DOTORBA-943359 format. One record per residue (C-alpha): x, z, y; residue in three letters. Coordinates in nm, 2 decimals. Layout:
<nodes>
<node u="X" w="Z" v="Y" residu="ALA"/>
...
</nodes>
This chain:
<nodes>
<node u="0.79" w="-0.78" v="-1.40" residu="MET"/>
<node u="1.07" w="-0.52" v="-1.37" residu="PRO"/>
<node u="1.28" w="-0.53" v="-1.05" residu="LEU"/>
<node u="1.63" w="-0.64" v="-1.11" residu="THR"/>
<node u="1.94" w="-0.63" v="-0.89" residu="VAL"/>
<node u="1.94" w="-1.01" v="-0.88" residu="GLY"/>
<node u="1.58" w="-1.02" v="-0.75" residu="THR"/>
<node u="1.66" w="-0.76" v="-0.48" residu="LEU"/>
<node u="1.96" w="-0.96" v="-0.37" residu="VAL"/>
<node u="1.76" w="-1.29" v="-0.36" residu="ASP"/>
<node u="1.49" w="-1.13" v="-0.14" residu="ARG"/>
<node u="1.72" w="-0.92" v="0.09" residu="LEU"/>
<node u="2.03" w="-1.13" v="0.11" residu="ARG"/>
<node u="1.97" w="-1.23" v="0.47" residu="GLU"/>
<node u="1.82" w="-0.91" v="0.61" residu="PRO"/>
<node u="2.09" w="-0.70" v="0.46" residu="LEU"/>
<node u="2.37" w="-0.96" v="0.50" residu="ARG"/>
<node u="2.50" w="-0.92" v="0.15" residu="LEU"/>
<node u="2.82" w="-1.03" v="-0.02" residu="GLU"/>
<node u="2.86" w="-1.00" v="-0.40" residu="LEU"/>
<node u="3.16" w="-0.83" v="-0.56" residu="TYR"/>
<node u="3.22" w="-0.67" v="-0.89" residu="GLY"/>
<node u="3.05" w="-0.82" v="-1.19" residu="SER"/>
<node u="2.79" w="-1.10" v="-1.16" residu="PRO"/>
<node u="2.65" w="-0.97" v="-1.49" residu="ASP"/>
<node u="2.54" w="-0.66" v="-1.31" residu="GLY"/>
<node u="2.27" w="-0.87" v="-1.13" residu="LEU"/>
<node u="2.06" w="-0.85" v="-1.45" residu="SER"/>
<node u="2.05" w="-0.47" v="-1.44" residu="ARG"/>
<node u="1.70" w="-0.32" v="-1.39" residu="GLU"/>
<node u="1.62" w="-0.10" v="-1.09" residu="ILE"/>
<node u="1.39" w="0.17" v="-1.21" residu="SER"/>
<node u="1.37" w="0.40" v="-0.91" residu="ALA"/>
<node u="1.24" w="0.34" v="-0.56" residu="GLY"/>
<node u="1.51" w="0.55" v="-0.39" residu="GLU"/>
<node u="1.88" w="0.49" v="-0.29" residu="ALA"/>
<node u="2.13" w="0.77" v="-0.25" residu="GLN"/>
<node u="2.49" w="0.85" v="-0.17" residu="SER"/>
<node u="2.70" w="0.98" v="-0.46" residu="PRO"/>
<node u="2.89" w="1.21" v="-0.23" residu="GLY"/>
<node u="2.90" w="1.52" v="-0.46" residu="LEU"/>
<node u="2.99" w="1.31" v="-0.76" residu="LEU"/>
<node u="3.29" w="1.16" v="-0.57" residu="LEU"/>
<node u="3.40" w="1.52" v="-0.50" residu="ALA"/>
<node u="3.38" w="1.61" v="-0.87" residu="GLY"/>
<node u="3.05" w="1.78" v="-0.92" residu="TRP"/>
<node u="2.84" w="1.57" v="-1.17" residu="THR"/>
<node u="2.54" w="1.81" v="-1.21" residu="GLY"/>
<node u="2.20" w="1.67" v="-1.12" residu="ARG"/>
<node u="2.35" w="1.32" v="-1.05" residu="PHE"/>
<node u="2.06" w="1.07" v="-1.05" residu="LEU"/>
<node u="2.22" w="0.77" v="-1.22" residu="ALA"/>
<node u="1.90" w="0.56" v="-1.22" residu="HIS"/>
<node u="1.91" w="0.53" v="-0.84" residu="ARG"/>
<node u="2.09" w="0.27" v="-0.63" residu="ILE"/>
<node u="2.42" w="0.41" v="-0.50" residu="GLN"/>
<node u="2.53" w="0.36" v="-0.14" residu="VAL"/>
<node u="2.88" w="0.42" v="-0.01" residu="LEU"/>
<node u="2.89" w="0.46" v="0.37" residu="GLY"/>
<node u="3.18" w="0.51" v="0.60" residu="GLU"/>
<node u="3.22" w="0.88" v="0.50" residu="THR"/>
<node u="3.24" w="0.80" v="0.13" residu="GLU"/>
<node u="3.48" w="0.51" v="0.17" residu="ILE"/>
<node u="3.70" w="0.72" v="0.40" residu="SER"/>
<node u="3.71" w="1.00" v="0.14" residu="TYR"/>
<node u="3.80" w="0.76" v="-0.14" residu="LEU"/>
<node u="4.08" w="0.61" v="0.06" residu="ARG"/>
<node u="4.22" w="0.96" v="0.14" residu="SER"/>
<node u="4.27" w="1.04" v="-0.23" residu="ARG"/>
<node u="4.58" w="0.95" v="-0.43" residu="PRO"/>
<node u="4.56" w="0.62" v="-0.62" residu="GLU"/>
<node u="4.53" w="0.78" v="-0.96" residu="ALA"/>
<node u="4.26" w="1.02" v="-0.85" residu="GLU"/>
<node u="4.07" w="0.74" v="-0.66" residu="ARG"/>
<node u="4.06" w="0.52" v="-0.97" residu="ARG"/>
<node u="3.95" w="0.81" v="-1.19" residu="GLU"/>
<node u="3.67" w="0.89" v="-0.94" residu="THR"/>
<node u="3.55" w="0.53" v="-0.92" residu="LEU"/>
<node u="3.57" w="0.49" v="-1.30" residu="ALA"/>
<node u="3.35" w="0.81" v="-1.34" residu="ARG"/>
<node u="3.09" w="0.67" v="-1.10" residu="LEU"/>
<node u="3.08" w="0.32" v="-1.26" residu="LEU"/>
<node u="3.06" w="0.46" v="-1.61" residu="ALA"/>
<node u="2.71" w="0.59" v="-1.54" residu="TYR"/>
<node u="2.42" w="0.34" v="-1.60" residu="PRO"/>
<node u="2.37" w="0.29" v="-1.22" residu="ILE"/>
<node u="2.18" w="-0.02" v="-1.11" residu="PRO"/>
<node u="2.44" w="-0.13" v="-0.85" residu="CYS"/>
<node u="2.66" w="-0.01" v="-0.56" residu="VAL"/>
<node u="2.61" w="-0.10" v="-0.20" residu="PHE"/>
<node u="2.89" w="-0.06" v="0.06" residu="ILE"/>
<node u="2.77" w="-0.06" v="0.42" residu="THR"/>
<node u="2.92" w="-0.15" v="0.76" residu="LYS"/>
<node u="3.12" w="-0.44" v="0.61" residu="GLY"/>
<node u="3.39" w="-0.21" v="0.49" residu="GLN"/>
<node u="3.66" w="-0.33" v="0.25" residu="ASP"/>
<node u="3.63" w="-0.21" v="-0.11" residu="LEU"/>
<node u="3.87" w="0.07" v="-0.20" residu="PRO"/>
<node u="4.17" w="-0.06" v="-0.39" residu="ASP"/>
<node u="4.09" w="-0.12" v="-0.75" residu="GLY"/>
<node u="3.72" w="-0.09" v="-0.72" residu="MET"/>
<node u="3.64" w="-0.46" v="-0.76" residu="ASP"/>
<node u="3.83" w="-0.48" v="-1.09" residu="ALA"/>
<node u="3.68" w="-0.15" v="-1.22" residu="LEU"/>
<node u="3.33" w="-0.28" v="-1.14" residu="ALA"/>
<node u="3.39" w="-0.60" v="-1.32" residu="ARG"/>
<node u="3.51" w="-0.41" v="-1.63" residu="ASP"/>
<node u="3.20" w="-0.19" v="-1.61" residu="ALA"/>
<node u="2.96" w="-0.48" v="-1.56" residu="GLY"/>
<node u="2.84" w="-0.33" v="-1.23" residu="VAL"/>
<node u="2.75" w="-0.54" v="-0.92" residu="ALA"/>
<node u="2.90" w="-0.42" v="-0.59" residu="VAL"/>
<node u="2.72" w="-0.55" v="-0.28" residu="LEU"/>
<node u="2.87" w="-0.53" v="0.06" residu="ARG"/>
<node u="2.64" w="-0.52" v="0.36" residu="SER"/>
<node u="2.74" w="-0.58" v="0.72" residu="GLN"/>
<node u="2.47" w="-0.34" v="0.85" residu="LEU"/>
<node u="2.55" w="0.01" v="0.96" residu="ARG"/>
<node u="2.44" w="0.27" v="0.71" residu="THR"/>
<node u="2.14" w="0.40" v="0.90" residu="ALA"/>
<node u="2.01" w="0.04" v="0.97" residu="GLU"/>
<node u="2.08" w="-0.05" v="0.60" residu="PHE"/>
<node u="1.85" w="0.23" v="0.48" residu="TYR"/>
<node u="1.58" w="0.13" v="0.73" residu="LYS"/>
<node u="1.58" w="-0.22" v="0.58" residu="GLN"/>
<node u="1.61" w="-0.12" v="0.21" residu="LEU"/>
<node u="1.38" w="0.18" v="0.19" residu="ASN"/>
<node u="1.05" w="0.00" v="0.29" residu="PRO"/>
<node u="1.12" w="-0.27" v="0.04" residu="TYR"/>
<node u="1.18" w="-0.03" v="-0.24" residu="LEU"/>
<node u="0.88" w="0.18" v="-0.14" residu="GLU"/>
<node u="0.66" w="-0.13" v="-0.16" residu="ASN"/>
<node u="0.80" w="-0.24" v="-0.49" residu="GLU"/>
<node u="0.75" w="0.10" v="-0.66" residu="PHE"/>
<node u="0.43" w="0.20" v="-0.50" residu="ALA"/>
<node u="0.14" w="0.27" v="-0.75" residu="PRO"/>
<node u="-0.06" w="-0.06" v="-0.78" residu="ALA"/>
<node u="-0.37" w="-0.19" v="-0.94" residu="THR"/>
<node u="-0.59" w="-0.50" v="-0.92" residu="ASN"/>
<node u="-0.97" w="-0.51" v="-0.86" residu="MET"/>
<node u="-1.23" w="-0.77" v="-0.88" residu="HIS"/>
<node u="-1.39" w="-0.80" v="-0.54" residu="GLY"/>
<node u="-1.36" w="-0.93" v="-0.19" residu="SER"/>
<node u="-1.18" w="-0.76" v="0.10" residu="LEU"/>
<node u="-1.26" w="-0.82" v="0.47" residu="ALA"/>
<node u="-1.16" w="-0.68" v="0.80" residu="ASP"/>
<node u="-1.48" w="-0.59" v="0.99" residu="VAL"/>
<node u="-1.43" w="-0.44" v="1.34" residu="PHE"/>
<node u="-1.09" w="-0.32" v="1.22" residu="GLY"/>
<node u="-1.23" w="-0.15" v="0.91" residu="VAL"/>
<node u="-1.13" w="-0.27" v="0.57" residu="GLY"/>
<node u="-1.44" w="-0.32" v="0.36" residu="LEU"/>
<node u="-1.39" w="-0.38" v="-0.01" residu="LEU"/>
<node u="-1.70" w="-0.55" v="-0.16" residu="PHE"/>
<node u="-1.74" w="-0.50" v="-0.54" residu="THR"/>
<node u="-2.01" w="-0.58" v="-0.78" residu="GLY"/>
<node u="-2.09" w="-0.80" v="-1.09" residu="THR"/>
<node u="-1.99" w="-1.16" v="-1.09" residu="SER"/>
<node u="-2.23" w="-1.38" v="-0.90" residu="GLY"/>
<node u="-2.39" w="-1.09" v="-0.70" residu="ILE"/>
<node u="-2.28" w="-1.25" v="-0.37" residu="GLY"/>
<node u="-1.96" w="-1.08" v="-0.26" residu="LYS"/>
<node u="-1.79" w="-1.40" v="-0.15" residu="SER"/>
<node u="-2.10" w="-1.53" v="0.03" residu="GLU"/>
<node u="-2.12" w="-1.20" v="0.22" residu="CYS"/>
<node u="-1.76" w="-1.22" v="0.33" residu="VAL"/>
<node u="-1.79" w="-1.58" v="0.42" residu="LEU"/>
<node u="-2.08" w="-1.50" v="0.65" residu="ASP"/>
<node u="-1.87" w="-1.22" v="0.80" residu="LEU"/>
<node u="-1.59" w="-1.47" v="0.87" residu="VAL"/>
<node u="-1.84" w="-1.70" v="1.03" residu="GLU"/>
<node u="-1.94" w="-1.41" v="1.26" residu="ARG"/>
<node u="-1.58" w="-1.36" v="1.37" residu="GLY"/>
<node u="-1.45" w="-1.11" v="1.12" residu="HIS"/>
<node u="-1.15" w="-1.18" v="0.89" residu="ARG"/>
<node u="-1.09" w="-1.25" v="0.53" residu="LEU"/>
<node u="-0.81" w="-1.06" v="0.35" residu="VAL"/>
<node u="-0.87" w="-1.15" v="-0.02" residu="ALA"/>
<node u="-1.14" w="-1.30" v="-0.24" residu="ASP"/>
<node u="-1.21" w="-1.25" v="-0.61" residu="ASP"/>
<node u="-0.88" w="-1.07" v="-0.69" residu="LEU"/>
<node u="-0.76" w="-0.79" v="-0.46" residu="VAL"/>
<node u="-0.41" w="-0.65" v="-0.52" residu="LEU"/>
<node u="-0.40" w="-0.29" v="-0.41" residu="ILE"/>
<node u="-0.09" w="-0.07" v="-0.35" residu="ARG"/>
<node u="-0.09" w="0.30" v="-0.24" residu="ARG"/>
<node u="0.14" w="0.39" v="0.05" residu="ARG"/>
<node u="0.22" w="0.76" v="0.08" residu="GLY"/>
<node u="-0.05" w="0.99" v="-0.05" residu="THR"/>
<node u="-0.37" w="0.85" v="0.10" residu="ASP"/>
<node u="-0.33" w="0.49" v="0.22" residu="VAL"/>
<node u="-0.45" w="0.20" v="0.01" residu="LEU"/>
<node u="-0.34" w="-0.15" v="0.12" residu="LEU"/>
<node u="-0.51" w="-0.46" v="-0.02" residu="GLY"/>
<node u="-0.40" w="-0.82" v="-0.02" residu="ARG"/>
<node u="-0.47" w="-1.14" v="-0.20" residu="GLY"/>
<node u="-0.26" w="-1.30" v="-0.47" residu="HIS"/>
<node u="0.00" w="-1.54" v="-0.32" residu="GLU"/>
<node u="-0.14" w="-1.84" v="-0.51" residu="LEU"/>
<node u="-0.50" w="-1.80" v="-0.41" residu="GLN"/>
<node u="-0.46" w="-1.62" v="-0.08" residu="ARG"/>
<node u="-0.73" w="-1.72" v="0.17" residu="HIS"/>
<node u="-0.90" w="-1.96" v="-0.06" residu="PHE"/>
<node u="-1.26" w="-1.87" v="-0.16" residu="MET"/>
<node u="-1.48" w="-1.98" v="-0.44" residu="GLU"/>
<node u="-1.84" w="-2.05" v="-0.33" residu="ILE"/>
<node u="-2.07" w="-2.11" v="-0.62" residu="ARG"/>
<node u="-2.22" w="-2.46" v="-0.60" residu="GLY"/>
<node u="-1.96" w="-2.57" v="-0.34" residu="VAL"/>
<node u="-1.62" w="-2.49" v="-0.50" residu="GLY"/>
<node u="-1.30" w="-2.38" v="-0.34" residu="LEU"/>
<node u="-1.27" w="-2.37" v="0.04" residu="ILE"/>
<node u="-0.97" w="-2.31" v="0.26" residu="ASP"/>
<node u="-1.08" w="-2.05" v="0.50" residu="VAL"/>
<node u="-0.80" w="-2.08" v="0.77" residu="PRO"/>
<node u="-0.83" w="-2.46" v="0.76" residu="ALA"/>
<node u="-1.21" w="-2.44" v="0.83" residu="ILE"/>
<node u="-1.24" w="-2.14" v="1.06" residu="PHE"/>
<node u="-0.88" w="-2.11" v="1.20" residu="GLY"/>
<node u="-0.59" w="-1.89" v="1.14" residu="ILE"/>
<node u="-0.75" w="-1.61" v="1.33" residu="HIS"/>
<node u="-1.01" w="-1.58" v="1.05" residu="ALA"/>
<node u="-0.76" w="-1.44" v="0.80" residu="VAL"/>
<node u="-0.51" w="-1.16" v="0.77" residu="ARG"/>
<node u="-0.24" w="-1.09" v="0.51" residu="GLN"/>
<node u="-0.33" w="-0.73" v="0.42" residu="GLN"/>
<node u="-0.56" w="-0.45" v="0.53" residu="LYS"/>
<node u="-0.61" w="-0.09" v="0.46" residu="ARG"/>
<node u="-0.91" w="-0.03" v="0.23" residu="ILE"/>
<node u="-1.13" w="0.23" v="0.41" residu="GLU"/>
<node u="-1.48" w="0.18" v="0.25" residu="VAL"/>
<node u="-1.59" w="0.05" v="-0.08" residu="VAL"/>
<node u="-1.92" w="-0.13" v="-0.07" residu="VAL"/>
<node u="-2.08" w="-0.20" v="-0.41" residu="ARG"/>
<node u="-2.35" w="-0.47" v="-0.42" residu="LEU"/>
<node u="-2.61" w="-0.42" v="-0.68" residu="GLU"/>
<node u="-2.94" w="-0.59" v="-0.78" residu="PRO"/>
<node u="-3.26" w="-0.44" v="-0.64" residu="TRP"/>
<node u="-3.42" w="-0.17" v="-0.86" residu="ASP"/>
<node u="-3.74" w="-0.02" v="-0.73" residu="ALA"/>
<node u="-3.71" w="0.27" v="-0.97" residu="ASN"/>
<node u="-3.35" w="0.36" v="-0.87" residu="ALA"/>
<node u="-3.27" w="0.66" v="-0.66" residu="ALA"/>
<node u="-3.15" w="0.55" v="-0.31" residu="VAL"/>
<node u="-2.97" w="0.76" v="-0.05" residu="GLU"/>
<node u="-3.20" w="0.78" v="0.25" residu="ARG"/>
<node u="-3.03" w="1.00" v="0.50" residu="THR"/>
<node u="-2.65" w="0.97" v="0.43" residu="GLY"/>
<node u="-2.60" w="1.34" v="0.41" residu="LEU"/>
<node u="-2.48" w="1.32" v="0.05" residu="ASP"/>
<node u="-2.16" w="1.11" v="0.11" residu="GLU"/>
<node u="-2.03" w="0.95" v="-0.21" residu="ALA"/>
<node u="-1.67" w="0.86" v="-0.28" residu="THR"/>
<node u="-1.48" w="0.67" v="-0.54" residu="THR"/>
<node u="-1.12" w="0.71" v="-0.64" residu="THR"/>
<node u="-0.86" w="0.43" v="-0.64" residu="ILE"/>
<node u="-0.50" w="0.51" v="-0.74" residu="LEU"/>
<node u="-0.57" w="0.88" v="-0.69" residu="GLY"/>
<node u="-0.71" w="0.83" v="-0.33" residu="VAL"/>
<node u="-1.07" w="0.91" v="-0.25" residu="GLU"/>
<node u="-1.25" w="0.64" v="-0.05" residu="VAL"/>
<node u="-1.60" w="0.64" v="0.10" residu="PRO"/>
<node u="-1.84" w="0.46" v="-0.14" residu="PHE"/>
<node u="-2.17" w="0.30" v="-0.05" residu="ILE"/>
<node u="-2.42" w="0.12" v="-0.27" residu="LYS"/>
<node u="-2.62" w="-0.16" v="-0.12" residu="VAL"/>
<node u="-2.91" w="-0.29" v="-0.34" residu="ARG"/>
<node u="-3.00" w="-0.65" v="-0.27" residu="LEU"/>
<node u="-3.35" w="-0.79" v="-0.25" residu="ASN"/>
<node u="-3.48" w="-1.12" v="-0.09" residu="PRO"/>
<node u="-3.45" w="-1.11" v="0.29" residu="GLY"/>
<node u="-3.20" w="-0.83" v="0.32" residu="LYS"/>
<node u="-2.94" w="-0.91" v="0.58" residu="ASN"/>
<node u="-2.63" w="-0.79" v="0.40" residu="ILE"/>
<node u="-2.40" w="-0.92" v="0.67" residu="THR"/>
<node u="-2.55" w="-0.70" v="0.95" residu="VAL"/>
<node u="-2.56" w="-0.41" v="0.71" residu="ILE"/>
<node u="-2.18" w="-0.46" v="0.64" residu="ALA"/>
<node u="-2.12" w="-0.46" v="1.02" residu="GLU"/>
<node u="-2.32" w="-0.14" v="1.06" residu="VAL"/>
<node u="-2.13" w="0.02" v="0.77" residu="ILE"/>
<node u="-1.80" w="-0.06" v="0.95" residu="ALA"/>
<node u="-1.92" w="0.07" v="1.29" residu="MET"/>
<node u="-2.07" w="0.38" v="1.13" residu="ASN"/>
<node u="-1.73" w="0.45" v="0.97" residu="HIS"/>
<node u="-1.56" w="0.41" v="1.30" residu="LEU"/>
<node u="-1.80" w="0.66" v="1.46" residu="LEU"/>
<node u="-1.74" w="0.92" v="1.18" residu="LYS"/>
<node u="-1.37" w="0.90" v="1.15" residu="TYR"/>
<node u="-1.27" w="0.80" v="1.51" residu="SER"/>
<node u="-1.53" w="0.95" v="1.73" residu="GLY"/>
<node u="-1.64" w="1.24" v="1.51" residu="GLY"/>
<node u="-2.00" w="1.12" v="1.53" residu="THR"/>
<node u="-2.21" w="1.16" v="1.21" residu="ASN"/>
<node u="-2.57" w="1.03" v="1.26" residu="ALA"/>
<node u="-2.70" w="1.20" v="0.95" residu="ALA"/>
<node u="-2.56" w="1.54" v="1.04" residu="GLU"/>
<node u="-2.68" w="1.51" v="1.40" residu="GLN"/>
<node u="-3.03" w="1.42" v="1.28" residu="PHE"/>
<node u="-3.03" w="1.71" v="1.03" residu="ASN"/>
<node u="-2.91" w="1.96" v="1.29" residu="GLU"/>
<node u="-3.18" w="1.83" v="1.53" residu="ARG"/>
<node u="-3.45" w="1.87" v="1.26" residu="LEU"/>
<node u="-3.33" w="2.22" v="1.17" residu="ILE"/>
<node u="-3.32" w="2.32" v="1.54" residu="GLY"/>
<node u="-3.68" w="2.20" v="1.58" residu="ARG"/>
<node u="-3.80" w="2.39" v="1.27" residu="MET"/>
<node u="-3.62" w="2.71" v="1.39" residu="ARG"/>
<node u="-3.79" w="2.68" v="1.73" residu="ARG"/>
<node u="-4.13" w="2.63" v="1.57" residu="ALA"/>
<node u="-4.07" w="2.93" v="1.35" residu="ALA"/>
<node u="-3.97" w="3.15" v="1.65" residu="ASP"/>
<node u="-4.29" w="3.04" v="1.83" residu="VAL"/>
<node u="-4.50" w="3.13" v="1.53" residu="ASN"/>
<node u="-4.34" w="3.48" v="1.50" residu="ARG"/>
<node u="-4.40" w="3.53" v="1.88" residu="TYR"/>
<node u="-4.77" w="3.44" v="1.84" residu="LEU"/>
<node u="-4.81" w="3.67" v="1.54" residu="GLN"/>
<node u="-4.65" w="3.96" v="1.72" residu="ASP"/>
<node u="-4.87" w="3.90" v="2.03" residu="ASP"/>
<node u="-5.19" w="3.90" v="1.81" residu="ASP"/>
<node u="-5.09" w="4.23" v="1.66" residu="GLU"/>
</nodes>
């Protein structure tokens, strides 16, 4: 669904302490950019590179400038601003609207919203909301759990056992984030945040049992609202003929929303304790990316060192025989 000015007002009315002026019809305008800006140069008369699709913010500097201009010039400047297809105009610090602005905004069909917050605090409240709304997003079929502080996203075909694995992890003290449908947003350039759909959040479907309410059974500490996705674990049926990574030197990755994430395949067969394996995956990730310890590389270096020492001894013995 597109983000409209009315939706933004409904969600941020209290945090931003908003009052509506101008045209109520402007609440239906769509917000198509995740940034807000001050139209300072436009007010001064330079219209080049004006980004009309952004939310416009008038702080104390802009309002003081408008009030300093003669009435005719002020009305002309405001009319020029409101003639653009801007989503809306915010006025910060609880300042009164410049004379004539309310009527001009009504004629142009633009909503003018006054906030009691100081301009800097206003941006601190507004920008994270816009960043979240316009962040690249996707949905994935899987289950997301917080295991030792590491976000493990379990994927695989339907019925492979993703929910059962996460349920066992919850029983062992870890936390459920989302089951079945994981909503993923990218923050910045390399952070993926996963959460559950608001209607099914923290409910799990266990085949043969039905839906269960995880926080009601295990307590509120057994769930969390969102978590960074740090490792993707794909569960697959056992295949004796399939090639399996044995050492971990060849680290695989998968790409979600342009972000590379470590990727591990776990093939299931009767008796395999996938829950303990998941905990080891999380702890191994912590060792690699927090402590700088890579068991596969350490073993490989130790093996290469042993082979070099053995080769040096052989050369020494050969030289001695000669």
